[in-house]
N, C-alpha and C positions, 0 to 999 in steps of 0.2 A: 645421703639420707634420702630415701624414697618416700615422698609424702603424697604420691598420686592417689592413694585410697583414703587419705586423711585430709580432705579439702579444707576444713577450718584451720588446721595446722599449717598447711601450705599457704593459705591466704595470709595468715599472721606472719609467717616467715617472709613472704613476698613484701608485705607492707613494712615490716621492720627493715628489710634490706633496702627498699626504696628510700625510706627515711634516712638510713645510714649513709647512703650514697649522695643524697641531695643535701642533707643537713647533718653532718657528723656531730655527735654529741647531744642532739636534741632527742627528746623522748616522745613516746606516743601514749596517750591516755587509754584507760580501759575502754572508754566509749569509742575511740578511734579504732581500736582493735576489734571490738564487737562489730562495728560497721563494716570492717574489712572481711571478717570471717563469717558473719551471720547476717549479711545484708538482706533486708526485707523481712526479717523475722521480728515479731513484736516480743521483746523481752523486757521484763522488769529490770531496773538498774542493778539490783542485787544479784539476780540470776545471770545477767550478762557479765558482771564483774567476776562472779564465781567461775563461769566458763573460761574467761580469760586467764584467771589464776591457774586453773587446771591445765590449760593449753600451754602456758609459759612453763609450768613445772615439767610437763611432758617434753617440750622442746629442749629444755635444759638437760633432761635425762638422755636425750638423743644426741647431746653434745653441742647444741647451739649456744654460743657465748652471749647470753642475755644478761644485762645489768638492770637492776631496779634502782630507781631514784624516787624521791618523794612525789614527783608529778607523773610518773609513768615508767615505761620500759623502753630499752634501746639495745641494739647490738653493741657489744663492747667496742668503744671507739679507739681503744689502744691496739686492737688487733688489725692486721692488714686484711683486706678483703679482695677476693677474686670472684667475680660473678661469671658463671659459665652458661 
């Protein structure tokens, strides 16, 4: 999956991957993903949360196995992971 032209999606994928490798099973909040993808932008909470939901939906359509829990999102901890 080439995300070189889609920097926010790439940043979210990188942040989710880092979290999965360092703390399998833990989730990232909407705020954490906004900070990863749109660092430095001043966003209202609702606008940032909406951007994250759209980004997560897009990444799922591209095949990224993202799970939703009540406190955030994570890469599916049941799948093996290989980082290239």
